[in-house]
C-alpha positions as YAML, in Angstrom:
chain: A
units: angstrom
residues:
- id: 1
  name: MET
  ca: [-32.96, -14.41, 48.95]
- id: 2
  name: LYS
  ca: [-30.54, -12.34, 49.26]
- id: 3
  name: ASN
  ca: [-28.89, -13.47, 45.85]
- id: 4
  name: GLN
  ca: [-31.82, -13.76, 43.95]
- id: 5
  name: ILE
  ca: [-32.15, -9.72, 44.99]
- id: 6
  name: PHE
  ca: [-28.07, -9.33, 43.68]
- id: 7
  name: LYS
  ca: [-29.70, -11.15, 40.62]
- id: 8
  name: LEU
  ca: [-32.48, -8.71, 40.34]
- id: 9
  name: LEU
  ca: [-30.58, -5.74, 40.88]
- id: 10
  name: ALA
  ca: [-27.31, -6.63, 38.73]
- id: 11
  name: ILE
  ca: [-29.96, -7.10, 35.35]
- id: 12
  name: PRO
  ca: [-30.24, -4.05, 34.96]
- id: 13
  name: GLY
  ca: [-26.73, -2.24, 34.75]
- id: 14
  name: LEU
  ca: [-25.45, -5.25, 32.55]
- id: 15
  name: ILE
  ca: [-27.86, -4.98, 30.00]
- id: 16
  name: LEU
  ca: [-26.76, -0.29, 30.42]
- id: 17
  name: LEU
  ca: [-23.05, -1.80, 29.77]
- id: 18
  name: LEU
  ca: [-24.02, -3.77, 27.38]
- id: 19
  name: LEU
  ca: [-25.79, -1.30, 25.70]
- id: 20
  name: SER
  ca: [-23.29, 1.61, 25.98]
- id: 21
  name: GLY
  ca: [-20.34, -0.42, 24.78]
- id: 22
  name: GLY
  ca: [-18.53, 0.46, 27.78]
- id: 23
  name: SER
  ca: [-17.14, -3.63, 28.38]
- id: 24
  name: ASP
  ca: [-14.00, -4.20, 27.08]
- id: 25
  name: LEU
  ca: [-14.92, -7.81, 27.48]
- id: 26
  name: PHE
  ca: [-17.10, -7.27, 24.33]
- id: 27
  name: ALA
  ca: [-14.96, -5.13, 22.31]
- id: 28
  name: LYS
  ca: [-13.80, -6.36, 18.93]
- id: 29
  name: SER
  ca: [-10.38, -7.79, 18.83]
- id: 30
  name: THR
  ca: [-8.02, -6.62, 15.87]
- id: 31
  name: GLN
  ca: [-8.36, -8.29, 12.29]
- id: 32
  name: PHE
  ca: [-4.63, -8.22, 11.74]
- id: 33
  name: LYS
  ca: [-1.83, -6.09, 12.05]
- id: 34
  name: VAL
  ca: [-0.26, -4.17, 8.88]
- id: 35
  name: LEU
  ca: [3.53, -3.23, 8.85]
- id: 36
  name: VAL
  ca: [3.80, 0.50, 7.46]
- id: 37
  name: LEU
  ca: [7.27, 1.14, 5.70]
- id: 38
  name: THR
  ca: [7.71, 4.72, 5.04]
- id: 39
  name: GLU
  ca: [10.58, 7.40, 3.58]
- id: 40
  name: ARG
  ca: [10.64, 10.33, 5.48]
- id: 41
  name: GLY
  ca: [11.73, 13.82, 4.53]
- id: 42
  name: GLY
  ca: [12.27, 15.46, 1.10]
- id: 43
  name: GLN
  ca: [9.72, 15.92, -1.76]
- id: 44
  name: HIS
  ca: [7.57, 12.80, -0.87]
- id: 45
  name: GLU
  ca: [7.04, 14.12, 3.17]
- id: 46
  name: GLY
  ca: [4.02, 15.63, 2.11]
- id: 47
  name: PHE
  ca: [2.41, 12.10, 0.80]
- id: 48
  name: VAL
  ca: [3.96, 10.31, 3.07]
- id: 49
  name: VAL
  ca: [2.02, 12.38, 5.84]
- id: 50
  name: ALA
  ca: [-1.24, 12.20, 4.42]
- id: 51
  name: ALA
  ca: [-1.23, 8.56, 3.78]
- id: 52
  name: LEU
  ca: [-0.51, 8.20, 7.82]
- id: 53
  name: ASP
  ca: [-3.76, 9.94, 8.61]
- id: 54
  name: TRP
  ca: [-5.65, 8.54, 6.07]
- id: 55
  name: LEU
  ca: [-4.50, 5.21, 7.13]
- id: 56
  name: LYS
  ca: [-5.02, 6.39, 11.11]
- id: 57
  name: THR
  ca: [-8.70, 6.56, 10.12]
- id: 58
  name: TYR
  ca: [-8.84, 3.55, 7.50]
- id: 59
  name: SER
  ca: [-7.36, 1.51, 10.81]
- id: 60
  name: ALA
  ca: [-9.74, 2.40, 13.44]
- id: 61
  name: GLU
  ca: [-13.07, 2.05, 10.79]
- id: 62
  name: LYS
  ca: [-11.77, -1.28, 9.21]
- id: 63
  name: ASN
  ca: [-10.53, -2.55, 12.97]
- id: 64
  name: PHE
  ca: [-6.83, -3.32, 12.09]
- id: 65
  name: GLU
  ca: [-3.25, -2.22, 13.64]
- id: 66
  name: ILE
  ca: [-0.51, -0.67, 12.22]
- id: 67
  name: THR
  ca: [2.93, -0.22, 12.84]
- id: 68
  name: VAL
  ca: [4.95, 2.85, 11.78]
- id: 69
  name: ILE
  ca: [8.94, 2.38, 10.65]
- id: 70
  name: ASN
  ca: [11.34, 4.63, 9.48]
- id: 71
  name: HIS
  ca: [14.32, 1.93, 8.41]
- id: 72
  name: ALA
  ca: [14.19, -1.58, 6.69]
- id: 73
  name: ASN
  ca: [17.38, -2.39, 8.06]
- id: 74
  name: GLU
  ca: [14.96, -3.25, 11.69]
- id: 75
  name: ILE
  ca: [12.69, -5.99, 9.53]
- id: 76
  name: ASN
  ca: [13.74, -9.83, 10.04]
- id: 77
  name: GLU
  ca: [11.71, -13.16, 10.08]
- id: 78
  name: THR
  ca: [11.09, -12.60, 13.20]
- id: 79
  name: MET
  ca: [9.68, -9.36, 12.88]
- id: 80
  name: LEU
  ca: [7.62, -9.55, 9.56]
- id: 81
  name: ALA
  ca: [5.65, -12.95, 11.36]
- id: 82
  name: ASN
  ca: [3.85, -10.15, 13.48]
- id: 83
  name: TYR
  ca: [2.25, -8.70, 10.44]
- id: 84
  name: LYS
  ca: [-0.45, -9.68, 7.69]
- id: 85
  name: VAL
  ca: [0.24, -7.20, 5.74]
- id: 86
  name: PHE
  ca: [3.05, -4.92, 4.97]
- id: 87
  name: ILE
  ca: [3.11, -1.63, 2.95]
- id: 88
  name: GLN
  ca: [6.06, 0.18, 1.19]
- id: 89
  name: LEU
  ca: [4.85, 3.76, 1.83]
- id: 90
  name: ASN
  ca: [7.91, 5.30, -0.68]
- id: 91
  name: TYR
  ca: [10.52, 3.92, 0.64]
- id: 92
  name: PRO
  ca: [13.27, 2.35, -2.10]
- id: 93
  name: PRO
  ca: [14.28, -0.80, -2.57]
- id: 94
  name: TYR
  ca: [17.88, -0.06, -1.53]
- id: 95
  name: THR
  ca: [19.54, 1.05, 1.75]
- id: 96
  name: TRP
  ca: [17.86, -2.69, 3.15]
- id: 97
  name: SER
  ca: [20.41, -5.04, 5.26]
- id: 98
  name: LYS
  ca: [21.36, -8.14, 3.58]
- id: 99
  name: GLU
  ca: [19.10, -9.73, 6.81]
- id: 100
  name: ALA
  ca: [16.10, -7.38, 5.95]
- id: 101
  name: GLU
  ca: [16.36, -8.27, 2.01]
- id: 102
  name: ALA
  ca: [16.28, -11.72, 2.95]
- id: 103
  name: ALA
  ca: [13.43, -11.74, 5.03]
- id: 104
  name: PHE
  ca: [10.76, -9.71, 2.90]
- id: 105
  name: ILE
  ca: [11.71, -12.39, 0.10]
- id: 106
  name: LYS
  ca: [10.15, -15.20, 1.92]
- id: 107
  name: TYR
  ca: [7.71, -13.04, 2.82]
- id: 108
  name: ILE
  ca: [6.66, -12.86, -0.40]
- id: 109
  name: GLU
  ca: [7.81, -15.88, -2.29]
- id: 110
  name: ASP
  ca: [6.16, -17.71, 0.81]
- id: 111
  name: GLY
  ca: [2.43, -15.68, 0.91]
- id: 112
  name: ARG
  ca: [3.82, -14.85, 4.31]
- id: 113
  name: GLY
  ca: [1.60, -12.52, 4.20]
- id: 114
  name: GLY
  ca: [0.24, -9.70, 1.55]
- id: 115
  name: TRP
  ca: [2.33, -6.59, -0.05]
- id: 116
  name: VAL
  ca: [1.09, -2.83, -1.07]
- id: 117
  name: GLY
  ca: [4.00, -0.81, -2.02]
- id: 118
  name: PHE
  ca: [4.03, 3.13, -3.69]
- id: 119
  name: HIS
  ca: [5.64, 5.24, -5.76]
- id: 120
  name: HIS
  ca: [9.88, 5.64, -4.86]
- id: 121
  name: ALA
  ca: [9.30, 1.13, -4.17]
- id: 122
  name: THR
  ca: [10.28, 1.05, -8.04]
- id: 123
  name: LEU
  ca: [13.08, 3.53, -8.21]
- id: 124
  name: LEU
  ca: [15.58, 0.53, -9.16]
- id: 125
  name: GLY
  ca: [18.78, 1.32, -10.00]
- id: 126
  name: GLU
  ca: [22.35, 2.27, -8.67]
- id: 127
  name: PHE
  ca: [21.78, 4.68, -6.45]
- id: 128
  name: ASP
  ca: [23.62, 6.35, -3.49]
- id: 129
  name: GLY
  ca: [26.22, 4.12, -4.00]
- id: 130
  name: TYR
  ca: [23.87, 1.12, -3.80]
- id: 131
  name: PRO
  ca: [23.74, -1.35, -6.09]
- id: 132
  name: MET
  ca: [20.00, -2.50, -7.74]
- id: 133
  name: TRP
  ca: [18.14, -4.96, -6.05]
- id: 134
  name: ASN
  ca: [18.11, -7.84, -8.55]
- id: 135
  name: TRP
  ca: [14.99, -9.71, -7.05]
- id: 136
  name: PHE
  ca: [13.07, -6.74, -6.28]
- id: 137
  name: SER
  ca: [13.71, -5.89, -9.78]
- id: 138
  name: ASP
  ca: [11.97, -9.28, -11.22]
- id: 139
  name: PHE
  ca: [9.86, -8.61, -8.25]
- id: 140
  name: MET
  ca: [8.30, -5.83, -10.45]
- id: 141
  name: GLY
  ca: [7.83, -7.10, -13.91]
- id: 142
  name: GLY
  ca: [11.92, -6.76, -14.45]
- id: 143
  name: ILE
  ca: [12.31, -2.81, -14.76]
- id: 144
  name: ARG
  ca: [15.16, -0.55, -14.05]
- id: 145
  name: PHE
  ca: [14.15, 3.37, -13.46]
- id: 146
  name: GLU
  ca: [14.80, 5.37, -16.42]
- id: 147
  name: ASN
  ca: [12.89, 9.02, -15.78]
- id: 148
  name: TYR
  ca: [9.71, 10.93, -14.70]
- id: 149
  name: ILE
  ca: [8.19, 13.57, -15.00]
- id: 150
  name: ALA
  ca: [9.72, 16.69, -12.56]
- id: 151
  name: ALA
  ca: [7.14, 19.02, -12.71]
- id: 152
  name: THR
  ca: [4.90, 16.78, -11.86]
- id: 153
  name: ALA
  ca: [1.05, 16.48, -14.06]
- id: 154
  name: SER
  ca: [-2.37, 15.21, -13.91]
- id: 155
  name: GLY
  ca: [-2.73, 12.11, -15.34]
- id: 156
  name: LYS
  ca: [-6.00, 9.55, -16.42]
- id: 157
  name: VAL
  ca: [-6.02, 6.56, -15.43]
- id: 158
  name: ASN
  ca: [-8.09, 4.06, -17.26]
- id: 159
  name: VAL
  ca: [-8.99, 0.61, -15.14]
- id: 160
  name: GLU
  ca: [-8.18, -2.16, -17.39]
- id: 161
  name: ASP
  ca: [-9.09, -4.86, -14.62]
- id: 162
  name: ALA
  ca: [-12.63, -4.28, -13.34]
- id: 163
  name: ASN
  ca: [-12.80, -7.82, -11.62]
- id: 164
  name: HIS
  ca: [-9.45, -7.37, -9.61]
- id: 165
  name: PRO
  ca: [-10.70, -6.91, -5.88]
- id: 166
  name: VAL
  ca: [-8.88, -3.76, -5.88]
- id: 167
  name: MET
  ca: [-10.78, -2.38, -8.12]
- id: 168
  name: LYS
  ca: [-13.90, -3.07, -6.33]
- id: 169
  name: ASP
  ca: [-16.37, 0.78, -6.25]
- id: 170
  name: VAL
  ca: [-13.15, 2.34, -8.69]
- id: 171
  name: SER
  ca: [-14.28, 4.47, -11.34]
- id: 172
  name: ALA
  ca: [-13.23, 3.10, -14.51]
- id: 173
  name: SER
  ca: [-11.46, 5.75, -15.40]
- id: 174
  name: PHE
  ca: [-9.92, 8.42, -13.08]
- id: 175
  name: VAL
  ca: [-7.93, 11.58, -12.64]
- id: 176
  name: LEU
  ca: [-5.45, 11.91, -10.25]
- id: 177
  name: PRO
  ca: [-3.44, 15.34, -9.99]
- id: 178
  name: ASP
  ca: [-0.01, 16.71, -9.05]
- id: 179
  name: ASP
  ca: [2.24, 13.15, -9.67]
- id: 180
  name: GLU
  ca: [5.67, 12.34, -10.44]
- id: 181
  name: TRP
  ca: [5.13, 9.82, -13.35]
- id: 182
  name: TYR
  ca: [8.16, 7.47, -13.77]
- id: 183
  name: THR
  ca: [9.17, 5.74, -16.91]
- id: 184
  name: PHE
  ca: [11.29, 2.56, -17.03]
- id: 185
  name: ASN
  ca: [13.63, 0.75, -19.54]
- id: 186
  name: LYS
  ca: [11.35, -1.56, -20.53]
- id: 187
  name: ASN
  ca: [7.38, -2.46, -19.96]
- id: 188
  name: PRO
  ca: [6.55, -4.33, -16.48]
- id: 189
  name: ARG
  ca: [3.32, -5.85, -18.85]
- id: 190
  name: PRO
  ca: [4.71, -9.04, -20.16]
- id: 191
  name: ASN
  ca: [5.92, -10.22, -16.42]
- id: 192
  name: VAL
  ca: [3.07, -8.71, -14.28]
- id: 193
  name: HIS
  ca: [-0.89, -8.75, -14.44]
- id: 194
  name: VAL
  ca: [-2.04, -4.73, -14.98]
- id: 195
  name: LEU
  ca: [-4.81, -3.71, -13.39]
- id: 196
  name: ALA
  ca: [-4.44, 0.11, -14.42]
- id: 197
  name: ASN
  ca: [-2.64, 2.38, -17.42]
- id: 198
  name: VAL
  ca: [-2.33, 5.76, -17.39]
- id: 199
  name: ASP
  ca: [-2.96, 7.49, -20.40]
- id: 200
  name: GLU
  ca: [0.32, 9.53, -21.29]
- id: 201
  name: SER
  ca: [-1.50, 11.92, -24.04]
- id: 202
  name: SER
  ca: [-4.35, 13.26, -20.79]
- id: 203
  name: TYR
  ca: [-0.63, 14.83, -19.05]
- id: 204
  name: GLN
  ca: [-1.54, 18.29, -17.55]
- id: 205
  name: PRO
  ca: [1.43, 19.75, -17.96]
- id: 206
  name: ALA
  ca: [1.44, 18.01, -21.35]
- id: 207
  name: SER
  ca: [5.04, 16.31, -21.32]
- id: 208
  name: ASP
  ca: [7.71, 14.50, -23.91]
- id: 209
  name: ILE
  ca: [8.57, 12.10, -21.25]
- id: 210
  name: LYS
  ca: [6.21, 9.21, -22.48]
- id: 211
  name: MET
  ca: [6.52, 5.11, -22.19]
- id: 212
  name: GLY
  ca: [3.78, 4.47, -24.87]
- id: 213
  name: ASP
  ca: [2.32, 1.59, -22.97]
- id: 214
  name: HIS
  ca: [2.00, 3.41, -19.49]
- id: 215
  name: PRO
  ca: [1.23, 0.63, -16.61]
- id: 216
  name: ALA
  ca: [0.43, 2.00, -13.16]
- id: 217
  name: ILE
  ca: [-1.08, -0.51, -10.75]
- id: 218
  name: TRP
  ca: [-0.04, -4.16, -11.09]
- id: 219
  name: VAL
  ca: [0.02, -7.64, -9.47]
- id: 220
  name: ASN
  ca: [3.04, -10.23, -9.64]
- id: 221
  name: GLU
  ca: [0.90, -12.55, -10.11]
- id: 222
  name: LYS
  ca: [3.98, -15.09, -9.96]
- id: 223
  name: MET
  ca: [4.33, -14.87, -6.42]
- id: 224
  name: LYS
  ca: [2.62, -16.70, -3.82]
- id: 225
  name: ALA
  ca: [1.79, -12.86, -1.22]
- id: 226
  name: HIS
  ca: [-0.70, -10.81, -2.22]
- id: 227
  name: ASN
  ca: [0.84, -8.29, -3.96]
- id: 228
  name: VAL
  ca: [0.07, -5.00, -5.57]
- id: 229
  name: TYR
  ca: [1.80, -1.70, -6.89]
- id: 230
  name: PHE
  ca: [1.07, 1.62, -7.32]
- id: 231
  name: LEU
  ca: [2.91, 4.06, -9.56]
- id: 232
  name: MET
  ca: [1.69, 6.87, -7.86]
- id: 233
  name: GLY
  ca: [2.53, 8.33, -4.49]
- id: 234
  name: HIS
  ca: [4.07, 11.43, -5.20]
- id: 235
  name: HIS
  ca: [2.21, 14.24, -3.48]
- id: 236
  name: ALA
  ca: [-0.78, 14.89, -0.62]
- id: 237
  name: ASN
  ca: [-3.36, 15.72, -3.38]
- id: 238
  name: LEU
  ca: [-3.52, 12.18, -4.06]
- id: 239
  name: PHE
  ca: [-5.74, 12.01, -0.96]
- id: 240
  name: LYS
  ca: [-8.49, 14.13, -2.75]
- id: 241
  name: SER
  ca: [-9.50, 11.40, -4.97]
- id: 242
  name: THR
  ca: [-12.35, 9.20, -3.54]
- id: 243
  name: ASP
  ca: [-10.82, 6.49, -6.28]
- id: 244
  name: PHE
  ca: [-7.28, 6.79, -5.07]
- id: 245
  name: LYS
  ca: [-8.64, 5.88, -1.50]
- id: 246
  name: THR
  ca: [-10.90, 3.71, -2.62]
- id: 247
  name: MET
  ca: [-7.95, 1.75, -4.26]
- id: 248
  name: PHE
  ca: [-5.83, 1.90, -1.37]
- id: 249
  name: GLY
  ca: [-8.11, 1.06, 1.02]
- id: 250
  name: ASN
  ca: [-9.25, -2.09, -0.94]
- id: 251
  name: ALA
  ca: [-5.25, -3.10, -1.32]
- id: 252
  name: ILE
  ca: [-4.69, -3.77, 2.61]
- id: 253
  name: LEU
  ca: [-8.16, -5.39, 2.62]
- id: 254
  name: TRP
  ca: [-7.56, -8.23, -0.47]
- id: 255
  name: ALA
  ca: [-3.59, -8.14, 0.64]
- id: 256
  name: ALA
  ca: [-4.70, -9.23, 4.14]
- id: 257
  name: GLY
  ca: [-7.13, -12.17, 2.39]
- id: 258
  name: LYS
  ca: [-9.81, -9.88, 3.60]
...
């Protein structure tokens, strides 16, 4: 009899616990983990801070975990094995240790995880006493950094592949503000799949620094890893754009295989 009374008393409490969501027992487990490699300080600090703030909110909404590091040298195979997605948030393709380079190459070539890169990730060439990382140049379409719009400009982005998951619910064209549009020694288009381009005639203020056909977002389908590069990533005002945030979110989920 005592056991029956206890069970009857316990049922309302259990129901209340379930309704309130107050038990870790019923909490959703994290879907996946994301490593974010950031470049801190300097002219891109505002964008990085805004991106990390947005990622904090978005990761909670989509139930994934983020880990932020500020140096590439701590990267190795063991570390990368913990992460489904690697976000290169403006960190350049140099200053990496040989161990970090080798681990990243395996991660991308073997499809051990996905990659989302922004802006400074294509600062390819000889910079600060470091040589060109030739593998990374090939990864980005065989390009070398050439120039940029120093004063920054708004630009109209035109989607080329609306059916790609990164472009889900993204406008056919949209203007992004205050960016430092990079140009390269050659067009990456023959070696990558372009998802969107920037219309150089739309720059405000106008600029003489142009490429002609100017890819702005692309993927390298030769790699096993889901990967996408965004040319933009200079100013925090990008996070005022719904289209930019939608692409960023789509890119993370696609890179994770979701």
